[in-house]
C-alpha positions in Angstrom: 169.5 -21.8 254.2 166.8 -20.4 256.9 170.1 -19.1 258.9 171.9 -17.3 256.4 169.1 -16.4 254.2 170.5 -12.4 254.6 173.7 -13.5 253.3 172.3 -15.6 250.4 170.5 -12.3 249.6 173.2 -10.3 249.3 175.3 -12.5 247.6 172.4 -12.8 244.5 172.1 -9.1 244.7 175.6 -9.2 244.0 174.8 -11.8 240.7 172.1 -9.2 240.0 174.3 -6.2 239.8 177.0 -8.2 237.6 174.2 -9.1 235.1 173.1 -5.6 234.8 176.6 -4.0 235.0 177.5 -6.6 231.9 174.4 -6.0 229.9 175.4 -2.2 230.5 178.7 -2.8 229.3 177.4 -4.7 225.8 175.9 -1.7 225.3 178.6 0.4 225.8 180.6 -1.5 223.6 177.5 -2.2 220.6 176.9 2.0 220.8 180.6 2.8 220.5 180.6 4.5 223.9 183.6 3.2 226.0 186.1 5.7 225.3 183.9 9.0 226.0 185.4 9.2 229.6 188.8 9.8 228.7 189.8 9.9 232.5 189.3 8.2 235.7 188.4 9.7 238.9 186.8 7.7 241.7 185.0 10.9 243.5 184.2 13.3 241.2 183.3 11.3 238.0 180.3 9.9 240.6 177.5 11.7 238.5 178.0 13.1 235.0 178.4 16.9 234.3 175.6 18.9 235.9 176.0 22.7 233.6 176.5 23.1 230.0 179.6 24.8 230.7 181.0 21.3 232.3 179.5 19.4 229.4 181.3 21.8 226.7 185.0 21.1 229.1 184.4 17.2 228.8 183.6 17.8 225.1 186.5 19.6 224.2 188.5 16.7 226.7 187.4 14.3 224.3 188.6 16.1 221.3 191.7 15.7 222.6 191.6 11.9 221.8 192.0 9.9 219.3 188.4 7.8 218.8 187.3 12.1 217.9 190.6 13.4 216.2 190.4 10.0 213.9 186.6 9.0 213.6 184.2 11.2 214.8 185.3 14.4 213.5 184.3 13.1 210.4 180.8 12.4 211.3 179.4 16.0 212.4 179.4 14.7 215.9 178.1 17.2 218.2 177.9 17.9 221.9 174.2 16.0 221.8 176.1 12.6 220.3 178.9 12.9 223.3 175.8 13.0 225.6 174.7 9.6 224.5 178.2 8.2 224.7 179.0 9.5 227.9 175.9 8.3 229.5 176.5 4.6 228.9 180.3 4.7 230.0 179.4 6.8 233.1 176.3 4.6 233.9 178.6 1.6 233.3 181.1 2.9 235.8 178.1 4.1 237.9 177.0 0.3 238.5 180.8 -0.4 239.3 180.6 2.0 242.2 177.3 0.8 243.6 178.8 -3.2 243.2 181.4 -2.2 245.4 179.2 -0.7 247.8 176.6 -3.1 247.9 179.4 -6.0 248.4 181.5 -3.9 251.2 179.1 -2.5 253.8 177.0 -5.5 253.8 180.2 -7.8 254.6 181.3 -5.4 256.4 177.8 -5.5 258.9 178.2 -9.8 258.2 181.4 -9.9 260.2 180.0 -7.5 263.0 177.0 -9.7 263.2 179.0 -12.6 263.1 176.8 -13.9 260.2 180.2 -15.9 258.2 181.7 -18.4 258.8 185.2 -18.6 258.5 185.3 -20.4 255.4 182.6 -17.9 253.9 184.4 -15.1 254.9 187.9 -16.0 252.7 185.4 -16.9 249.8 184.1 -13.3 250.2 187.5 -11.8 250.5 188.3 -13.5 247.3 185.6 -11.7 245.9 186.4 -8.5 247.1 190.1 -8.7 245.2 188.5 -10.3 242.2 185.9 -7.4 242.3 189.0 -4.8 242.8 191.1 -6.9 240.0 188.1 -6.5 237.4 187.6 -2.5 238.2 191.4 -2.1 237.1 190.6 -4.4 234.1 188.3 -1.7 232.8 190.8 0.8 233.5 193.4 -1.1 231.4 190.8 -2.0 228.5 190.3 1.7 228.2 193.7 3.2 228.4 194.6 1.0 225.1 192.2 2.8 223.1 193.3 6.4 224.2 196.8 6.3 223.5 197.1 6.0 219.3 194.6 3.4 218.1 190.9 4.8 218.6 189.5 1.6 219.8 190.5 -0.9 222.8 192.6 -3.7 222.6 190.5 -6.6 221.5 192.7 -9.0 224.5 192.0 -6.5 227.4 188.0 -6.2 226.2 188.0 -10.1 226.6 189.7 -10.1 229.5 187.5 -7.5 230.8 184.3 -9.2 229.9 185.6 -12.9 231.0 186.8 -12.0 234.3 183.2 -10.3 234.9 181.6 -14.0 233.8 184.0 -15.5 236.0 183.6 -12.9 239.3 179.8 -13.9 238.6 180.1 -17.6 238.3 182.1 -17.6 241.6 179.6 -15.3 243.7 176.9 -17.8 242.1 178.7 -20.6 243.5 179.5 -19.2 247.0 175.8 -18.7 246.9 175.0 -22.1 246.5 176.9 -22.9 248.9 174.7 -21.5 251.8 171.6 -22.5 249.8 172.6 -26.1 249.9 174.7 -26.7 252.6 173.8 -30.4 252.1 176.0 -32.6 250.3 175.1 -35.0 247.2 176.5 -38.5 246.3 179.3 -37.2 243.8 179.0 -38.5 239.8 182.7 -38.2 239.3 181.9 -39.3 235.6 179.3 -36.5 234.9 181.6 -33.9 237.3 184.3 -34.3 234.9 182.0 -33.5 231.7 180.5 -30.8 233.4 184.1 -29.6 234.2 184.9 -29.4 230.4 182.0 -28.3 229.7 182.0 -24.9 231.4 185.7 -24.8 230.7 184.7 -24.8 227.1 182.1 -22.3 227.6 184.6 -20.1 228.9 187.0 -20.4 226.2 183.5 -19.6 223.7 183.0 -16.3 225.9 186.7 -15.5 225.3 186.4 -15.2 221.9 183.3 -13.9 221.8 185.1 -10.8 223.4 187.5 -10.6 221.0 184.8 -11.0 218.5 183.4 -8.2 219.7 187.1 -6.3 220.2 187.6 -6.5 216.6 183.9 -6.0 215.1 184.3 -9.4 213.4 180.9 -9.9 213.2 180.5 -7.5 210.7 182.4 -9.7 208.2 181.4 -12.8 207.0 177.6 -13.0 207.6 176.7 -15.9 206.3 175.7 -19.7 207.6 176.4 -22.5 207.5 179.1 -21.8 205.7 181.5 -18.3 205.3 181.5 -15.9 202.5 181.3 -17.6 199.0 180.5 -20.6 200.3 183.6 -21.5 201.7 183.6 -23.2 205.3 187.2 -21.9 206.2 187.7 -18.8 204.1 190.3 -18.0 202.3 191.0 -14.2 203.7 192.1 -16.0 207.3 195.1 -17.1 205.9 195.9 -14.1 204.6 194.8 -11.2 207.1 198.3 -12.2 209.4 201.8 -13.7 208.6 200.4 -17.1 210.4 197.9 -19.1 211.5 198.0 -18.9 215.1 198.3 -14.8 214.2 195.3 -15.4 212.5 193.4 -17.1 214.9 194.1 -14.6 217.7 194.1 -10.7 215.8 192.8 -11.4 212.8 189.2 -10.8 211.9 188.4 -13.6 209.8 190.4 -16.0 212.1 188.7 -15.4 215.5 184.9 -15.6 213.6 186.3 -19.1 212.2 187.2 -19.6 215.6 184.2 -18.5 217.5 181.6 -20.0 215.2 182.9 -23.1 214.9 183.8 -23.5 218.2 180.4 -22.8 219.2 179.2 -26.8 217.5 182.2 -28.1 220.5 180.3 -26.5 223.1 176.9 -28.1 222.1 178.3 -31.4 221.4 179.7 -31.8 224.3 177.0 -30.0 226.4 174.7 -32.6 224.5 177.3 -35.5 225.6 176.6 -34.4 228.9 172.7 -34.6 228.7 172.8 -38.2 227.2 175.8 -39.3 229.4 173.7 -38.3 232.0 170.9 -40.7 231.2 173.0 -43.6 232.7 172.5 -42.1 236.4 170.0 -41.6 238.8 169.8 -37.9 239.4 167.7 -36.1 241.9 165.4 -33.6 240.5 167.9 -30.3 240.8 170.5 -32.4 239.0 168.2 -33.3 236.3 166.9 -29.6 236.3 170.3 -28.4 236.0 171.1 -30.3 233.0 167.6 -30.3 231.3 168.2 -26.2 231.1 171.5 -26.5 230.0 170.5 -28.2 226.7 167.4 -25.7 226.3 169.7 -22.3 226.7 172.2 -24.0 224.5 170.6 -24.3 221.3 168.6 -21.1 222.1 172.3 -19.3 222.2 173.4 -21.3 219.0 170.9 -19.9 217.0 170.8 -16.2 219.0 174.6 -16.3 217.2 173.7 -17.1 214.0 171.1 -14.7 214.3 173.3 -12.2 215.1 175.7 -13.0 212.3 173.4 -12.8 209.7 171.7 -9.3 210.8 175.2 -8.1 210.9 175.2 -7.9 214.7 171.7 -5.0 215.6 171.9 -4.0 219.0 169.1 -5.9 220.2 170.5 -9.0 218.8 173.6 -8.6 220.3 172.6 -7.8 223.6 170.9 -10.9 223.7 173.0 -13.4 222.5 175.4 -11.8 225.7 172.5 -12.2 227.9 171.9 -15.8 227.3 175.4 -16.6 227.5 175.3 -15.2 230.6 172.1 -17.7 231.3 173.7 -20.3 230.0 176.6 -19.7 232.5 174.5 -19.6 235.0 173.2 -22.7 234.4 176.2 -24.6 233.8 177.5 -23.6 237.2 174.7 -24.7 238.9 174.5 -27.6 237.4 178.2 -28.4 238.3 177.6 -27.4 241.9 174.9 -29.9 242.1 177.5 -32.5 240.6 179.9 -31.6 242.9 178.7 -31.0 246.3 
């Protein structure tokens, strides 16, 4: 680890920046700020407008698009309101630029100084492509809300969000390879369960993106049952022509999957915990699994509270934050069970 300390710090700094970016992305979504910047310029959008005239020009450009014409025009939407939503989208993109610089410049430096072995170089090249693709997904998502419908596609939002989580997890995995170069004895049954747990968690994150994209957390704000005391609300079968379509595009159907699948995620993580008691784990493996148990119940409780209180900003962000922490614990634990 000592020989790779600077590389490890670099990778963990990338993890921290990805974490911040996803949190700012959550604020951007919850404040409906994502469509405030109607074009993408890699260089000229680095800083927000620096004069009142430029702000006016940006505002006039924004008025040409569906979000203003169909929604905000009816709300006495002022330049001051526009500056607020512009800030969050600009800040989100600005952090993306910082992440690019923080990755590329040290990567070139470490290559020149020969601080990276061939395996780590290959992994970092994968990370480079993942970062570039994530930027493309952000543009692809925003583009969907600038044509006719004044909202982004929930499929594209979920893809953008989930890929950010996956990029974070892979960056952490690469760092862990350097932090713990020694090999554990692999416990294959636990590793298999942990892999399923990670897969189920990613599915739940995808549906969290669907819920966010359709504002599906603003309906059926009851628990443990949905509205009118129903476990499977009748609106699920009415909002789309087929049940599959309802589970992919209907607000009620998507909320049903997200709230019900949460029990599945909790169950498999509890199963991993109780199954682990049959094996002689080392300290890090035990800590990883124990932390998963604590975090998953906190996340479950936050999900319930977010729903019951109609998705206030702070609870929505807390729910996303703990999802990130849960993914971190899951990645760490799987790494310790696999290497």
